C-alpha positions in Angstrom: -216.6 -31.0 61.8 -214.8 -29.5 58.8 -213.1 -31.9 56.4 -209.4 -31.4 55.9 -208.1 -30.5 52.5 -207.0 -33.3 50.3 -203.4 -32.9 49.1 -202.8 -33.8 45.5 -199.8 -36.1 45.1 -197.4 -35.4 42.4 -197.3 -37.9 39.6 -194.6 -40.5 39.8 -191.7 -39.6 37.5 -189.0 -42.3 37.4 -185.4 -41.2 38.0 -183.3 -40.5 34.9 -181.8 -43.6 33.5 -178.1 -44.2 34.1 -175.9 -45.4 31.4 -173.8 -48.3 32.6 -170.2 -47.2 33.0 -167.4 -49.4 31.9 -165.6 -51.0 34.9 -162.0 -50.0 34.8 -159.9 -53.1 35.1 -156.2 -52.6 35.9 -153.6 -55.0 34.6 -152.4 -57.0 37.6 -150.3 -59.6 35.8 -147.4 -58.7 38.0 -149.0 -59.9 41.3 -148.6 -63.7 41.0 -144.9 -63.6 40.0 -144.0 -61.1 42.7 -146.0 -63.0 45.3 -144.3 -66.3 44.4 -140.9 -64.6 44.3 -141.4 -63.3 47.9 -142.5 -66.7 49.1 -139.6 -68.5 47.5 -137.0 -65.9 48.6 -138.3 -66.2 52.2 -138.3 -69.9 52.1 -134.8 -70.0 50.6 -133.5 -67.5 53.2 -134.7 -69.7 56.1 -133.5 -73.0 54.5 -130.0 -71.5 53.7 -129.8 -70.2 57.3 -130.5 -73.7 58.7 -128.3 -75.6 56.3 -125.3 -73.3 56.7 -125.7 -73.6 60.5 -126.2 -69.9 61.0 -123.2 -68.8 58.9 -125.3 -67.6 55.9 -127.1 -65.5 54.6 -126.0 -62.7 57.0 -124.0 -64.0 59.9 -124.2 -60.8 62.0 -128.0 -61.0 62.2 -127.9 -64.3 63.9 -131.3 -65.8 64.6 -132.9 -62.6 63.2 -132.3 -64.2 59.8 -135.5 -66.3 60.5 -137.4 -63.0 61.0 -136.1 -61.7 57.7 -137.2 -64.9 56.0 -140.7 -64.7 57.5 -140.7 -61.0 56.6 -140.3 -62.0 52.9 -143.1 -64.5 53.3 -145.4 -62.0 55.0 -144.6 -59.5 52.1 -145.8 -62.2 49.7 -149.1 -62.5 51.6 -149.4 -58.7 51.5 -148.9 -58.7 47.7 -151.5 -61.5 47.4 -154.2 -59.1 48.6 -153.8 -57.2 45.2 -154.7 -60.3 43.2 -158.1 -60.3 41.5 
């Protein structure tokens, strides 16, 4: 039986070396103050609503003032995702 041809393998050549690239860091000093501001505004909105017996902050919204307060708090959590 005839013997099959032997294939010559190419010599191993390592891939070209990569120079490490500098990681671009953005300045996110604004995240913590904005997040805390949203939390405090939302909390204050709800507290004022309850203490004023639904007369403040916006009387025409009625119980939707609670949703507005929790909206500010939710926005604070949304901003917190940008914190590194």
